[in-house]
C-alpha angles and dihedrals in degrees: 000000000000123000121251107249092207091054090050091053092048090048091051091049092048089050090054095046096048094043091049092048093048090047090056087050139236125248091241110106091201092070111104132186099316124184122192106222103176143353123206122191125194118244092255090052091236101117134036124195111203116199118203142172128211124209110222145045127331090261091054090049091052091047092049091049090053091048092051091047090051092048096046094103094049092046091049089053089051090050091049091054092051100042124080096215131118093235128034111230120237111249131219126187116218123185108238114229096206097110093048092046091049091051091049091050090047090053091049091050091049090050091049091051090050092050091047090052091048092049091048091051091050091048092054093055096038122118130203116263092219133358119344089241108040096180120108112244121217116257118257113234116240115231093216 
C-alpha cells in the first residue's frame, strides 16, 4: 500500500506548526521539554496523530501529557490557521515510546555482553570431559 503524498505534506506542515508553537511556549507551567517526533495523518486528512517525547522524570511526562491535552483545542486552531485545507483535522497527542524502547534495548545488549564475557571466561578455564581428541582413529595395520 503506497502512502498518500498529500497526507505526507499535510503531516509535515502540522509538524512544523506544532513544533513552532511549542517552541514559542504555552502558558501552561506543566509543559516540560517536549519534542515532536512524528505526525501521521489519515488518508482523508481528518485526523492527525502527533507523537512526542518528553525529557525528564515520569512525573514531568505526566504533567506534559496533561498540558498537551489541555492545549489541544488551541493547537488545533493554530493548525487550522496555517493549513490550506477545507477542514482542520482533529489532533491527538500520543507519547512516543522510543526513549523507553531504546533504554530497554540498551539493557538487553549490556546483559548479552556480560553473558558473552562470562561464557568466554568459562571457556578459557574449561577442561575436556574425556580425551582431548574424542574421535576414533582408524587402526593401523600390522605388517606381521
